[in-house]
mmCIF file of the N, C-alpha and C atoms, coordinates in Angstrom:
data_MODEL
# 
_entry.id   MODEL 
# 
loop_
_atom_site.group_PDB 
_atom_site.id 
_atom_site.type_symbol 
_atom_site.label_atom_id 
_atom_site.label_alt_id 
_atom_site.label_comp_id 
_atom_site.label_asym_id 
_atom_site.label_entity_id 
_atom_site.label_seq_id 
_atom_site.pdbx_PDB_ins_code 
_atom_site.Cartn_x 
_atom_site.Cartn_y 
_atom_site.Cartn_z 
_atom_site.occupancy 
_atom_site.B_iso_or_equiv 
_atom_site.pdbx_formal_charge 
_atom_site.auth_seq_id 
_atom_site.auth_comp_id 
_atom_site.auth_asym_id 
_atom_site.auth_atom_id 
_atom_site.pdbx_PDB_model_num 
ATOM 1   N N  . MET A 1 1  ? 140.325 -236.144 51.392  1.00 0.00 ? 1  MET A N  1 
ATOM 2   C CA . MET A 1 1  ? 139.388 -236.409 52.469  1.00 0.00 ? 1  MET A CA 1 
ATOM 3   C C  . MET A 1 1  ? 137.990 -236.559 51.881  1.00 0.00 ? 1  MET A C  1 
ATOM 4   N N  . SER A 1 2  ? 137.293 -237.508 52.404  1.00 0.00 ? 2  SER A N  1 
ATOM 5   C CA . SER A 1 2  ? 135.910 -237.702 51.943  1.00 0.00 ? 2  SER A CA 1 
ATOM 6   C C  . SER A 1 2  ? 135.010 -236.685 52.629  1.00 0.00 ? 2  SER A C  1 
ATOM 7   N N  . PRO A 1 3  ? 133.842 -236.434 52.102  1.00 0.00 ? 3  PRO A N  1 
ATOM 8   C CA . PRO A 1 3  ? 132.935 -235.475 52.720  1.00 0.00 ? 3  PRO A CA 1 
ATOM 9   C C  . PRO A 1 3  ? 132.603 -235.837 54.167  1.00 0.00 ? 3  PRO A C  1 
ATOM 10  N N  . ASP A 1 4  ? 132.481 -237.129 54.470  1.00 0.00 ? 4  ASP A N  1 
ATOM 11  C CA . ASP A 1 4  ? 132.196 -237.540 55.849  1.00 0.00 ? 4  ASP A CA 1 
ATOM 12  C C  . ASP A 1 4  ? 133.370 -237.229 56.770  1.00 0.00 ? 4  ASP A C  1 
ATOM 13  N N  . GLN A 1 5  ? 134.576 -237.465 56.275  1.00 0.00 ? 5  GLN A N  1 
ATOM 14  C CA . GLN A 1 5  ? 135.768 -237.156 57.077  1.00 0.00 ? 5  GLN A CA 1 
ATOM 15  C C  . GLN A 1 5  ? 135.910 -235.644 57.278  1.00 0.00 ? 5  GLN A C  1 
ATOM 16  N N  . THR A 1 6  ? 135.655 -234.882 56.235  1.00 0.00 ? 6  THR A N  1 
ATOM 17  C CA . THR A 1 6  ? 135.733 -233.431 56.327  1.00 0.00 ? 6  THR A CA 1 
ATOM 18  C C  . THR A 1 6  ? 134.708 -232.913 57.321  1.00 0.00 ? 6  THR A C  1 
ATOM 19  N N  . SER A 1 7  ? 133.503 -233.444 57.251  1.00 0.00 ? 7  SER A N  1 
ATOM 20  C CA . SER A 1 7  ? 132.452 -233.043 58.171  1.00 0.00 ? 7  SER A CA 1 
ATOM 21  C C  . SER A 1 7  ? 132.821 -233.397 59.611  1.00 0.00 ? 7  SER A C  1 
ATOM 22  N N  . ALA A 1 8  ? 133.351 -234.582 59.836  1.00 0.00 ? 8  ALA A N  1 
ATOM 23  C CA . ALA A 1 8  ? 133.755 -235.013 61.180  1.00 0.00 ? 8  ALA A CA 1 
ATOM 24  C C  . ALA A 1 8  ? 134.905 -234.147 61.688  1.00 0.00 ? 8  ALA A C  1 
ATOM 25  N N  . TRP A 1 9  ? 135.855 -233.841 60.791  1.00 0.00 ? 9  TRP A N  1 
ATOM 26  C CA . TRP A 1 9  ? 136.987 -233.012 61.182  1.00 0.00 ? 9  TRP A CA 1 
ATOM 27  C C  . TRP A 1 9  ? 136.515 -231.603 61.558  1.00 0.00 ? 9  TRP A C  1 
ATOM 28  N N  . LEU A 1 10 ? 135.617 -231.030 60.742  1.00 0.00 ? 10 LEU A N  1 
ATOM 29  C CA . LEU A 1 10 ? 135.085 -229.701 61.032  1.00 0.00 ? 10 LEU A CA 1 
ATOM 30  C C  . LEU A 1 10 ? 134.294 -229.694 62.338  1.00 0.00 ? 10 LEU A C  1 
ATOM 31  N N  . LEU A 1 11 ? 133.514 -230.742 62.567  1.00 0.00 ? 11 LEU A N  1 
ATOM 32  C CA . LEU A 1 11 ? 132.753 -230.839 63.813  1.00 0.00 ? 11 LEU A CA 1 
ATOM 33  C C  . LEU A 1 11 ? 133.692 -230.931 65.016  1.00 0.00 ? 11 LEU A C  1 
ATOM 34  N N  . SER A 1 12 ? 134.750 -231.724 64.889  1.00 0.00 ? 12 SER A N  1 
ATOM 35  C CA . SER A 1 12 ? 135.740 -231.854 65.963  1.00 0.00 ? 12 SER A CA 1 
ATOM 36  C C  . SER A 1 12 ? 136.424 -230.513 66.221  1.00 0.00 ? 12 SER A C  1 
ATOM 37  N N  . ARG A 1 13 ? 136.781 -229.845 65.138  1.00 0.00 ? 13 ARG A N  1 
ATOM 38  C CA . ARG A 1 13 ? 137.441 -228.543 65.257  1.00 0.00 ? 13 ARG A CA 1 
ATOM 39  C C  . ARG A 1 13 ? 136.507 -227.526 65.917  1.00 0.00 ? 13 ARG A C  1 
ATOM 40  N N  . LEU A 1 14 ? 135.231 -227.536 65.532  1.00 0.00 ? 14 LEU A N  1 
ATOM 41  C CA . LEU A 1 14 ? 134.247 -226.633 66.107  1.00 0.00 ? 14 LEU A CA 1 
ATOM 42  C C  . LEU A 1 14 ? 134.076 -226.899 67.598  1.00 0.00 ? 14 LEU A C  1 
ATOM 43  N N  . GLU A 1 15 ? 134.010 -228.154 67.982  1.00 0.00 ? 15 GLU A N  1 
ATOM 44  C CA . GLU A 1 15 ? 133.880 -228.508 69.407  1.00 0.00 ? 15 GLU A CA 1 
ATOM 45  C C  . GLU A 1 15 ? 135.099 -228.052 70.194  1.00 0.00 ? 15 GLU A C  1 
ATOM 46  N N  . THR A 1 16 ? 136.271 -228.200 69.598  1.00 0.00 ? 16 THR A N  1 
ATOM 47  C CA . THR A 1 16 ? 137.508 -227.771 70.252  1.00 0.00 ? 16 THR A CA 1 
ATOM 48  C C  . THR A 1 16 ? 137.490 -226.248 70.464  1.00 0.00 ? 16 THR A C  1 
ATOM 49  N N  . LEU A 1 17 ? 137.087 -225.524 69.449  1.00 0.00 ? 17 LEU A N  1 
ATOM 50  C CA . LEU A 1 17 ? 137.029 -224.059 69.562  1.00 0.00 ? 17 LEU A CA 1 
ATOM 51  C C  . LEU A 1 17 ? 135.989 -223.633 70.578  1.00 0.00 ? 17 LEU A C  1 
ATOM 52  N N  . GLU A 1 18 ? 134.832 -224.274 70.591  1.00 0.00 ? 18 GLU A N  1 
ATOM 53  C CA . GLU A 1 18 ? 133.802 -223.943 71.573  1.00 0.00 ? 18 GLU A CA 1 
ATOM 54  C C  . GLU A 1 18 ? 134.300 -224.215 72.990  1.00 0.00 ? 18 GLU A C  1 
ATOM 55  N N  . SER A 1 19 ? 135.023 -225.292 73.156  1.00 0.00 ? 19 SER A N  1 
ATOM 56  C CA . SER A 1 19 ? 135.575 -225.633 74.465  1.00 0.00 ? 19 SER A CA 1 
ATOM 57  C C  . SER A 1 19 ? 136.585 -224.572 74.912  1.00 0.00 ? 19 SER A C  1 
ATOM 58  N N  . ARG A 1 20 ? 137.435 -224.149 73.997  1.00 0.00 ? 20 ARG A N  1 
ATOM 59  C CA . ARG A 1 20 ? 138.426 -223.128 74.328  1.00 0.00 ? 20 ARG A CA 1 
ATOM 60  C C  . ARG A 1 20 ? 137.752 -221.810 74.678  1.00 0.00 ? 20 ARG A C  1 
ATOM 61  N N  . ILE A 1 21 ? 136.708 -221.447 73.932  1.00 0.00 ? 21 ILE A N  1 
ATOM 62  C CA . ILE A 1 21 ? 135.986 -220.205 74.207  1.00 0.00 ? 21 ILE A CA 1 
ATOM 63  C C  . ILE A 1 21 ? 135.319 -220.278 75.580  1.00 0.00 ? 21 ILE A C  1 
ATOM 64  N N  . ALA A 1 22 ? 134.717 -221.411 75.905  1.00 0.00 ? 22 ALA A N  1 
ATOM 65  C CA . ALA A 1 22 ? 134.075 -221.566 77.214  1.00 0.00 ? 22 ALA A CA 1 
ATOM 66  C C  . ALA A 1 22 ? 135.105 -221.432 78.327  1.00 0.00 ? 22 ALA A C  1 
ATOM 67  N N  . HIS A 1 23 ? 136.282 -222.041 78.137  1.00 0.00 ? 23 HIS A N  1 
ATOM 68  C CA . HIS A 1 23 ? 137.354 -221.951 79.126  1.00 0.00 ? 23 HIS A CA 1 
ATOM 69  C C  . HIS A 1 23 ? 137.810 -220.498 79.285  1.00 0.00 ? 23 HIS A C  1 
ATOM 70  N N  . GLN A 1 24 ? 137.979 -219.797 78.177  1.00 0.00 ? 24 GLN A N  1 
ATOM 71  C CA . GLN A 1 24 ? 138.411 -218.398 78.232  1.00 0.00 ? 24 GLN A CA 1 
ATOM 72  C C  . GLN A 1 24 ? 137.349 -217.521 78.890  1.00 0.00 ? 24 GLN A C  1 
ATOM 73  N N  . GLU A 1 25 ? 136.081 -217.789 78.617  1.00 0.00 ? 25 GLU A N  1 
ATOM 74  C CA . GLU A 1 25 ? 135.010 -217.023 79.262  1.00 0.00 ? 25 GLU A CA 1 
ATOM 75  C C  . GLU A 1 25 ? 135.018 -217.248 80.772  1.00 0.00 ? 25 GLU A C  1 
ATOM 76  N N  . HIS A 1 26 ? 135.270 -218.488 81.176  1.00 0.00 ? 26 HIS A N  1 
ATOM 77  C CA . HIS A 1 26 ? 135.356 -218.786 82.611  1.00 0.00 ? 26 HIS A CA 1 
ATOM 78  C C  . HIS A 1 26 ? 136.485 -217.988 83.248  1.00 0.00 ? 26 HIS A C  1 
ATOM 79  N N  . TRP A 1 27 ? 137.669 -217.992 82.627  1.00 0.00 ? 27 TRP A N  1 
ATOM 80  C CA . TRP A 1 27 ? 138.803 -217.257 83.190  1.00 0.00 ? 27 TRP A CA 1 
ATOM 81  C C  . TRP A 1 27 ? 138.568 -215.754 83.157  1.00 0.00 ? 27 TRP A C  1 
ATOM 82  N N  . LEU A 1 28 ? 137.888 -215.272 82.143  1.00 0.00 ? 28 LEU A N  1 
ATOM 83  C CA . LEU A 1 28 ? 137.566 -213.852 82.068  1.00 0.00 ? 28 LEU A CA 1 
ATOM 84  C C  . LEU A 1 28 ? 136.640 -213.464 83.226  1.00 0.00 ? 28 LEU A C  1 
ATOM 85  N N  . ASP A 1 29 ? 135.650 -214.299 83.500  1.00 0.00 ? 29 ASP A N  1 
ATOM 86  C CA . ASP A 1 29 ? 134.753 -214.039 84.640  1.00 0.00 ? 29 ASP A CA 1 
ATOM 87  C C  . ASP A 1 29 ? 135.531 -214.069 85.956  1.00 0.00 ? 29 ASP A C  1 
ATOM 88  N N  . THR A 1 30 ? 136.432 -215.035 86.087  1.00 0.00 ? 30 THR A N  1 
ATOM 89  C CA . THR A 1 30 ? 137.247 -215.147 87.302  1.00 0.00 ? 30 THR A CA 1 
ATOM 90  C C  . THR A 1 30 ? 138.129 -213.912 87.487  1.00 0.00 ? 30 THR A C  1 
ATOM 91  N N  . LEU A 1 31 ? 138.765 -213.482 86.415  1.00 0.00 ? 31 LEU A N  1 
ATOM 92  C CA . LEU A 1 31 ? 139.619 -212.292 86.490  1.00 0.00 ? 31 LEU A CA 1 
ATOM 93  C C  . LEU A 1 31 ? 138.794 -211.039 86.782  1.00 0.00 ? 31 LEU A C  1 
ATOM 94  N N  . ASP A 1 32 ? 137.605 -210.951 86.209  1.00 0.00 ? 32 ASP A N  1 
ATOM 95  C CA . ASP A 1 32 ? 136.727 -209.810 86.466  1.00 0.00 ? 32 ASP A CA 1 
ATOM 96  C C  . ASP A 1 32 ? 136.355 -209.748 87.944  1.00 0.00 ? 32 ASP A C  1 
ATOM 97  N N  . GLU A 1 33 ? 136.054 -210.893 88.533  1.00 0.00 ? 33 GLU A N  1 
ATOM 98  C CA . GLU A 1 33 ? 135.733 -210.938 89.962  1.00 0.00 ? 33 GLU A CA 1 
ATOM 99  C C  . GLU A 1 33 ? 136.938 -210.521 90.805  1.00 0.00 ? 33 GLU A C  1 
ATOM 100 N N  . ALA A 1 34 ? 138.123 -210.984 90.404  1.00 0.00 ? 34 ALA A N  1 
ATOM 101 C CA . ALA A 1 34 ? 139.339 -210.642 91.154  1.00 0.00 ? 34 ALA A CA 1 
ATOM 102 C C  . ALA A 1 34 ? 139.610 -209.138 91.078  1.00 0.00 ? 34 ALA A C  1 
ATOM 103 N N  . VAL A 1 35 ? 139.446 -208.557 89.909  1.00 0.00 ? 35 VAL A N  1 
ATOM 104 C CA . VAL A 1 35 ? 139.681 -207.118 89.756  1.00 0.00 ? 35 VAL A CA 1 
ATOM 105 C C  . VAL A 1 35 ? 138.664 -206.328 90.579  1.00 0.00 ? 35 VAL A C  1 
ATOM 106 N N  . ALA A 1 36 ? 137.403 -206.765 90.567  1.00 0.00 ? 36 ALA A N  1 
ATOM 107 C CA . ALA A 1 36 ? 136.380 -206.076 91.353  1.00 0.00 ? 36 ALA A CA 1 
ATOM 108 C C  . ALA A 1 36 ? 136.696 -206.157 92.842  1.00 0.00 ? 36 ALA A C  1 
ATOM 109 N N  . ALA A 1 37 ? 137.150 -207.322 93.312  1.00 0.00 ? 37 ALA A N  1 
ATOM 110 C CA . ALA A 1 37 ? 137.505 -207.479 94.726  1.00 0.00 ? 37 ALA A CA 1 
ATOM 111 C C  . ALA A 1 37 ? 138.705 -206.602 95.075  1.00 0.00 ? 37 ALA A C  1 
ATOM 112 N N  . GLN A 1 38 ? 139.689 -206.529 94.194  1.00 0.00 ? 38 GLN A N  1 
ATOM 113 C CA . GLN A 1 38 ? 140.859 -205.692 94.458  1.00 0.00 ? 38 GLN A CA 1 
ATOM 114 C C  . GLN A 1 38 ? 140.489 -204.219 94.457  1.00 0.00 ? 38 GLN A C  1 
ATOM 115 N N  . GLU A 1 39 ? 139.588 -203.819 93.585  1.00 0.00 ? 39 GLU A N  1 
ATOM 116 C CA . GLU A 1 39 ? 139.150 -202.424 93.564  1.00 0.00 ? 39 GLU A CA 1 
ATOM 117 C C  . GLU A 1 39 ? 138.432 -202.073 94.867  1.00 0.00 ? 39 GLU A C  1 
ATOM 118 N N  . LYS A 1 40 ? 137.609 -202.993 95.349  1.00 0.00 ? 40 LYS A N  1 
ATOM 119 C CA . LYS A 1 40 ? 136.904 -202.766 96.615  1.00 0.00 ? 40 LYS A CA 1 
ATOM 120 C C  . LYS A 1 40 ? 137.902 -202.660 97.767  1.00 0.00 ? 40 LYS A C  1 
ATOM 121 N N  . ARG A 1 41 ? 138.886 -203.555 97.776  1.00 0.00 ? 41 ARG A N  1 
ATOM 122 C CA . ARG A 1 41 ? 139.912 -203.520 98.836  1.00 0.00 ? 41 ARG A CA 1 
ATOM 123 C C  . ARG A 1 41 ? 140.751 -202.244 98.753  1.00 0.00 ? 41 ARG A C  1 
ATOM 124 N N  . LEU A 1 42 ? 141.098 -201.837 97.554  1.00 0.00 ? 42 LEU A N  1 
ATOM 125 C CA . LEU A 1 42 ? 141.881 -200.614 97.371  1.00 0.00 ? 42 LEU A CA 1 
ATOM 126 C C  . LEU A 1 42 ? 141.110 -199.399 97.886  1.00 0.00 ? 42 LEU A C  1 
ATOM 127 N N  . THR A 1 43 ? 139.831 -199.339 97.581  1.00 0.00 ? 43 THR A N  1 
ATOM 128 C CA . THR A 1 43 ? 139.000 -198.238 98.070  1.00 0.00 ? 43 THR A CA 1 
ATOM 129 C C  . THR A 1 43 ? 138.976 -198.224 99.594  1.00 0.00 ? 43 THR A C  1 
ATOM 130 N N  . HIS A 1 44 ? 138.840 -199.399 100.185 1.00 0.00 ? 44 HIS A N  1 
ATOM 131 C CA . HIS A 1 44 ? 138.832 -199.517 101.650 1.00 0.00 ? 44 HIS A CA 1 
ATOM 132 C C  . HIS A 1 44 ? 140.169 -199.070 102.234 1.00 0.00 ? 44 HIS A C  1 
ATOM 133 N N  . LEU A 1 45 ? 141.265 -199.509 101.645 1.00 0.00 ? 45 LEU A N  1 
ATOM 134 C CA . LEU A 1 45 ? 142.591 -199.134 102.139 1.00 0.00 ? 45 LEU A CA 1 
ATOM 135 C C  . LEU A 1 45 ? 142.854 -197.635 101.970 1.00 0.00 ? 45 LEU A C  1 
ATOM 136 N N  . GLU A 1 46 ? 142.351 -197.056 100.885 1.00 0.00 ? 46 GLU A N  1 
ATOM 137 C CA . GLU A 1 46 ? 142.509 -195.612 100.700 1.00 0.00 ? 46 GLU A CA 1 
ATOM 138 C C  . GLU A 1 46 ? 141.744 -194.851 101.782 1.00 0.00 ? 46 GLU A C  1 
ATOM 139 N N  . ARG A 1 47 ? 140.565 -195.345 102.146 1.00 0.00 ? 47 ARG A N  1 
ATOM 140 C CA . ARG A 1 47 ? 139.799 -194.708 103.224 1.00 0.00 ? 47 ARG A CA 1 
ATOM 141 C C  . ARG A 1 47 ? 140.554 -194.811 104.549 1.00 0.00 ? 47 ARG A C  1 
ATOM 142 N N  . ILE A 1 48 ? 141.095 -195.983 104.840 1.00 0.00 ? 48 ILE A N  1 
ATOM 143 C CA . ILE A 1 48 ? 141.872 -196.173 106.072 1.00 0.00 ? 48 ILE A CA 1 
ATOM 144 C C  . ILE A 1 48 ? 143.084 -195.253 106.068 1.00 0.00 ? 48 ILE A C  1 
ATOM 145 N N  . ASN A 1 49 ? 143.766 -195.159 104.941 1.00 0.00 ? 49 ASN A N  1 
ATOM 146 C CA . ASN A 1 49 ? 144.938 -194.293 104.829 1.00 0.00 ? 49 ASN A CA 1 
ATOM 147 C C  . ASN A 1 49 ? 144.564 -192.839 105.103 1.00 0.00 ? 49 ASN A C  1 
ATOM 148 N N  . SER A 1 50 ? 143.454 -192.413 104.561 1.00 0.00 ? 50 SER A N  1 
ATOM 149 C CA . SER A 1 50 ? 143.007 -191.033 104.778 1.00 0.00 ? 50 SER A CA 1 
ATOM 150 C C  . SER A 1 50 ? 142.715 -190.777 106.258 1.00 0.00 ? 50 SER A C  1 
ATOM 151 N N  . VAL A 1 51 ? 142.047 -191.715 106.893 1.00 0.00 ? 51 VAL A N  1 
ATOM 152 C CA . VAL A 1 51 ? 141.735 -191.570 108.326 1.00 0.00 ? 51 VAL A CA 1 
ATOM 153 C C  . VAL A 1 51 ? 143.021 -191.539 109.147 1.00 0.00 ? 51 VAL A C  1 
ATOM 154 N N  . MET A 1 52 ? 143.945 -192.419 108.838 1.00 0.00 ? 52 MET A N  1 
ATOM 155 C CA . MET A 1 52 ? 145.204 -192.471 109.586 1.00 0.00 ? 52 MET A CA 1 
ATOM 156 C C  . MET A 1 52 ? 146.020 -191.189 109.390 1.00 0.00 ? 52 MET A C  1 
ATOM 157 N N  . GLN A 1 53 ? 146.030 -190.651 108.177 1.00 0.00 ? 53 GLN A N  1 
ATOM 158 C CA . GLN A 1 53 ? 146.737 -189.391 107.945 1.00 0.00 ? 53 GLN A CA 1 
ATOM 159 C C  . GLN A 1 53 ? 146.114 -188.263 108.762 1.00 0.00 ? 53 GLN A C  1 
ATOM 160 N N  . GLN A 1 54 ? 144.796 -188.230 108.823 1.00 0.00 ? 54 GLN A N  1 
ATOM 161 C CA . GLN A 1 54 ? 144.126 -187.189 109.604 1.00 0.00 ? 54 GLN A CA 1 
ATOM 162 C C  . GLN A 1 54 ? 144.450 -187.345 111.091 1.00 0.00 ? 54 GLN A C  1 
ATOM 163 N N  . LYS A 1 55 ? 144.446 -188.581 111.582 1.00 0.00 ? 55 LYS A N  1 
ATOM 164 C CA . LYS A 1 55 ? 144.779 -188.814 112.989 1.00 0.00 ? 55 LYS A CA 1 
ATOM 165 C C  . LYS A 1 55 ? 146.216 -188.381 113.276 1.00 0.00 ? 55 LYS A C  1 
ATOM 166 N N  . LEU A 1 56 ? 147.114 -188.674 112.367 1.00 0.00 ? 56 LEU A N  1 
ATOM 167 C CA . LEU A 1 56 ? 148.512 -188.276 112.547 1.00 0.00 ? 56 LEU A CA 1 
ATOM 168 C C  . LEU A 1 56 ? 148.633 -186.750 112.577 1.00 0.00 ? 56 LEU A C  1 
ATOM 169 N N  . ARG A 1 57 ? 147.928 -186.060 111.667 1.00 0.00 ? 57 ARG A N  1 
ATOM 170 C CA . ARG A 1 57 ? 147.953 -184.597 111.684 1.00 0.00 ? 57 ARG A CA 1 
ATOM 171 C C  . ARG A 1 57 ? 147.377 -184.053 112.989 1.00 0.00 ? 57 ARG A C  1 
ATOM 172 N N  . ASP A 1 58 ? 146.292 -184.669 113.461 1.00 0.00 ? 58 ASP A N  1 
ATOM 173 C CA . ASP A 1 58 ? 145.687 -184.235 114.727 1.00 0.00 ? 58 ASP A CA 1 
ATOM 174 C C  . ASP A 1 58 ? 146.653 -184.419 115.895 1.00 0.00 ? 58 ASP A C  1 
ATOM 175 N N  . GLN A 1 59 ? 147.359 -185.552 115.917 1.00 0.00 ? 59 GLN A N  1 
ATOM 176 C CA . GLN A 1 59 ? 148.314 -185.806 116.995 1.00 0.00 ? 59 GLN A CA 1 
ATOM 177 C C  . GLN A 1 59 ? 149.487 -184.842 116.921 1.00 0.00 ? 59 GLN A C  1 
ATOM 178 N N  . GLN A 1 60 ? 149.956 -184.557 115.729 1.00 0.00 ? 60 GLN A N  1 
ATOM 179 C CA . GLN A 1 60 ? 151.051 -183.601 115.583 1.00 0.00 ? 60 GLN A CA 1 
ATOM 180 C C  . GLN A 1 60 ? 150.622 -182.209 116.052 1.00 0.00 ? 60 GLN A C  1 
ATOM 181 N N  . GLN A 1 61 ? 149.398 -181.840 115.698 1.00 0.00 ? 61 GLN A N  1 
ATOM 182 C CA . GLN A 1 61 ? 148.891 -180.537 116.132 1.00 0.00 ? 61 GLN A CA 1 
ATOM 183 C C  . GLN A 1 61 ? 148.728 -180.504 117.644 1.00 0.00 ? 61 GLN A C  1 
ATOM 184 N N  . ALA A 1 62 ? 148.254 -181.603 118.237 1.00 0.00 ? 62 ALA A N  1 
ATOM 185 C CA . ALA A 1 62 ? 148.100 -181.665 119.688 1.00 0.00 ? 62 ALA A CA 1 
ATOM 186 C C  . ALA A 1 62 ? 149.456 -181.543 120.370 1.00 0.00 ? 62 ALA A C  1 
ATOM 187 N N  . LEU A 1 63 ? 150.481 -182.167 119.818 1.00 0.00 ? 63 LEU A N  1 
ATOM 188 C CA . LEU A 1 63 ? 151.827 -182.038 120.383 1.00 0.00 ? 63 LEU A CA 1 
ATOM 189 C C  . LEU A 1 63 ? 152.331 -180.603 120.278 1.00 0.00 ? 63 LEU A C  1 
ATOM 190 N N  . LEU A 1 64 ? 152.062 -179.961 119.160 1.00 0.00 ? 64 LEU A N  1 
ATOM 191 C CA . LEU A 1 64 ? 152.480 -178.566 119.010 1.00 0.00 ? 64 LEU A CA 1 
ATOM 192 C C  . LEU A 1 64 ? 151.742 -177.672 119.994 1.00 0.00 ? 64 LEU A C  1 
ATOM 193 N N  . ASP A 1 65 ? 150.446 -177.948 120.183 1.00 0.00 ? 65 ASP A N  1 
ATOM 194 C CA . ASP A 1 65 ? 149.664 -177.144 121.127 1.00 0.00 ? 65 ASP A CA 1 
ATOM 195 C C  . ASP A 1 65 ? 150.188 -177.309 122.550 1.00 0.00 ? 65 ASP A C  1 
ATOM 196 N N  . VAL A 1 66 ? 150.566 -178.535 122.927 1.00 0.00 ? 66 VAL A N  1 
ATOM 197 C CA . VAL A 1 66 ? 151.108 -178.790 124.271 1.00 0.00 ? 66 VAL A CA 1 
ATOM 198 C C  . VAL A 1 66 ? 152.451 -178.086 124.410 1.00 0.00 ? 66 VAL A C  1 
ATOM 199 N N  . ASP A 1 67 ? 153.275 -178.151 123.383 1.00 0.00 ? 67 ASP A N  1 
ATOM 200 C CA . ASP A 1 67 ? 154.588 -177.491 123.434 1.00 0.00 ? 67 ASP A CA 1 
ATOM 201 C C  . ASP A 1 67 ? 154.432 -175.975 123.573 1.00 0.00 ? 67 ASP A C  1 
ATOM 202 N N  . MET A 1 68 ? 153.465 -175.406 122.922 1.00 0.00 ? 68 MET A N  1 
ATOM 203 C CA . MET A 1 68 ? 153.274 -173.966 122.974 1.00 0.00 ? 68 MET A CA 1 
ATOM 204 C C  . MET A 1 68 ? 152.645 -173.527 124.300 1.00 0.00 ? 68 MET A C  1 
ATOM 205 N N  . ALA A 1 69 ? 151.834 -174.391 124.888 1.00 0.00 ? 69 ALA A N  1 
ATOM 206 C CA . ALA A 1 69 ? 151.129 -174.024 126.116 1.00 0.00 ? 69 ALA A CA 1 
ATOM 207 C C  . ALA A 1 69 ? 152.029 -174.101 127.341 1.00 0.00 ? 69 ALA A C  1 
ATOM 208 N N  . SER A 1 70 ? 152.877 -175.063 127.399 1.00 0.00 ? 70 SER A N  1 
ATOM 209 C CA . SER A 1 70 ? 153.730 -175.205 128.584 1.00 0.00 ? 70 SER A CA 1 
ATOM 210 C C  . SER A 1 70 ? 155.110 -174.613 128.297 1.00 0.00 ? 70 SER A C  1 
ATOM 211 N N  . PRO A 1 71 ? 155.646 -173.897 129.267 1.00 0.00 ? 71 PRO A N  1 
ATOM 212 C CA . PRO A 1 71 ? 156.969 -173.297 129.055 1.00 0.00 ? 71 PRO A CA 1 
ATOM 213 C C  . PRO A 1 71 ? 158.047 -174.383 129.018 1.00 0.00 ? 71 PRO A C  1 
ATOM 214 N N  . ARG A 1 72 ? 158.977 -174.183 128.150 1.00 0.00 ? 72 ARG A N  1 
ATOM 215 C CA . ARG A 1 72 ? 160.099 -175.112 128.067 1.00 0.00 ? 72 ARG A CA 1 
ATOM 216 C C  . ARG A 1 72 ? 161.174 -174.672 129.055 1.00 0.00 ? 72 ARG A C  1 
ATOM 217 N N  . PRO A 1 73 ? 161.929 -175.608 129.595 1.00 0.00 ? 73 PRO A N  1 
ATOM 218 C CA . PRO A 1 73 ? 162.963 -175.253 130.579 1.00 0.00 ? 73 PRO A CA 1 
ATOM 219 C C  . PRO A 1 73 ? 163.956 -174.211 130.046 1.00 0.00 ? 73 PRO A C  1 
ATOM 220 N N  . GLU A 1 74 ? 164.302 -174.266 128.803 1.00 0.00 ? 74 GLU A N  1 
ATOM 221 C CA . GLU A 1 74 ? 165.271 -173.298 128.273 1.00 0.00 ? 74 GLU A CA 1 
ATOM 222 C C  . GLU A 1 74 ? 164.664 -171.904 128.111 1.00 0.00 ? 74 GLU A C  1 
ATOM 223 N N  . ASP A 1 75 ? 163.331 -171.803 128.145 1.00 0.00 ? 75 ASP A N  1 
ATOM 224 C CA . ASP A 1 75 ? 162.676 -170.496 128.045 1.00 0.00 ? 75 ASP A CA 1 
ATOM 225 C C  . ASP A 1 75 ? 162.493 -169.822 129.409 1.00 0.00 ? 75 ASP A C  1 
ATOM 226 N N  . GLU A 1 76 ? 162.636 -170.557 130.489 1.00 0.00 ? 76 GLU A N  1 
ATOM 227 C CA . GLU A 1 76 ? 162.421 -170.001 131.818 1.00 0.00 ? 76 GLU A CA 1 
ATOM 228 C C  . GLU A 1 76 ? 163.640 -169.171 132.252 1.00 0.00 ? 76 GLU A C  1 
ATOM 229 N N  . VAL A 1 77 ? 163.349 -168.099 132.935 1.00 0.00 ? 77 VAL A N  1 
ATOM 230 C CA . VAL A 1 77 ? 164.399 -167.225 133.449 1.00 0.00 ? 77 VAL A CA 1 
ATOM 231 C C  . VAL A 1 77 ? 164.820 -167.773 134.804 1.00 0.00 ? 77 VAL A C  1 
ATOM 232 N N  . PRO A 1 78 ? 166.120 -167.924 135.024 1.00 0.00 ? 78 PRO A N  1 
ATOM 233 C CA . PRO A 1 78 ? 166.570 -168.411 136.329 1.00 0.00 ? 78 PRO A CA 1 
ATOM 234 C C  . PRO A 1 78 ? 166.157 -167.447 137.422 1.00 0.00 ? 78 PRO A C  1 
ATOM 235 N N  . PRO A 1 79 ? 165.983 -167.904 138.662 1.00 0.00 ? 79 PRO A N  1 
ATOM 236 C CA . PRO A 1 79 ? 165.491 -167.056 139.760 1.00 0.00 ? 79 PRO A CA 1 
ATOM 237 C C  . PRO A 1 79 ? 166.441 -165.903 140.101 1.00 0.00 ? 79 PRO A C  1 
ATOM 238 N N  . HIS A 1 80 ? 167.704 -165.989 139.803 1.00 0.00 ? 80 HIS A N  1 
ATOM 239 C CA . HIS A 1 80 ? 168.624 -164.933 140.183 1.00 0.00 ? 80 HIS A CA 1 
ATOM 240 C C  . HIS A 1 80 ? 168.618 -163.745 139.209 1.00 0.00 ? 80 HIS A C  1 
ATOM 241 N N  . TYR A 1 81 ? 167.801 -163.752 138.173 1.00 0.00 ? 81 TYR A N  1 
ATOM 242 C CA . TYR A 1 81 ? 167.742 -162.605 137.254 1.00 0.00 ? 81 TYR A CA 1 
ATOM 243 C C  . TYR A 1 81 ? 166.710 -161.647 137.660 1.00 0.00 ? 81 TYR A C  1 
# 
């Protein structure tokens, strides 16, 4: 290879590598944005899950309180006793 051909080949190779690096940087930025969005969504869903669990516990406790407050038919003494 002549020096001009070697120089042209190296320049072409350098441009190809720079292009690949730019493409990879773009995808890295895109993936970083996607991960950040998923982390934000996960945090939001965890908050919703926590609220829903608390509401479920509150409803279960309210049902237990109602069951304890009102007499159940099997606990009542028949009138003839």
